[in-house]
C-alpha positions, 0 to 999 in steps of 0.5 A: 700379536702385541698390544695395539696402540692408538695415536697419542697413547703409550705403554710402559715397556718396563712394567709390561716386561721387567726383564726387557733389555734388547728391542727391535723397532720394526717399521713397515709400509706397502706401496700403492700400485705404481708407486716407487718411493725411498723411505728412510727411518731415522732415530733422534736421540734427544737429551732433556733439553730437547736437542740431540745429545751430539750430532752422532746421536742422529741414527740414519742411513749415513750414521748407522750406529750410536756412539754408545753402541746402544742403537743400530740401524740395520740399513736403508731399504730403498724399495719397500718391496716385500712383506714384513718390516721394511727398516729395522732399528736395534736398541740395547736399552741398558747401553743407552747413554744416560743423557738420552731421555727420548728416542724419536723415530721419524720416517722421511721420503727421500727427495719428496718435494722434487719427486712430488711424493707423499705418504698418500702413496702408501698403505698399511704403515706401522711401527712395532716394538719386538723383544729381541730375546723372545722374538715376540711383538710387545706393542704396535701402532698402525698409522691411519690414512691421515698423512696423505699430504705429509712427506715425513711422519713421526711414527713413535718414540721411546722415552726414559721416564725415571729409569723406565722405558715407555713407547708412545704412538706419536703419529704426527705428519709434516713436510719439513723433511730430514733436514728440517728435523735435523735443524729442529734437534741440533 
């Protein structure tokens, strides 16, 4: 088990594991009894100006790989059924475009407004960072139940600060949906 973070706290991954090259971002959740939701994980690869490096640097179910080859979404899990990670994103840190200063990981609920779905229908949501080479969990953030009315949540972010990678447990809920995030980062 990795280091457990609280909302807003961060860990310098480079200092914790200097040889770290490839990570897996695992996202998981459990559905409450009777709930059927389609959650979607997205990664916004953002430059120093706070905007996407380009449109192709939004990694989600319709664009599974970044143009630099550094980030790959393994695919959309439409049911969330089963134990373990529901969606996974692979990151090869040395390949990340130097213009990328932050990778924000957001989970949205597909058609949340139309279906009247929100994060209150979930339990045990988390984000974790795993060292791919050693298969060990480095850090984990377990979200609490404060997102009951949210239709999307910023789970965490990887930031490049002076050449060192940091993970921050963000934990911010919203109701703007994937399109709202896209508009904010374009």
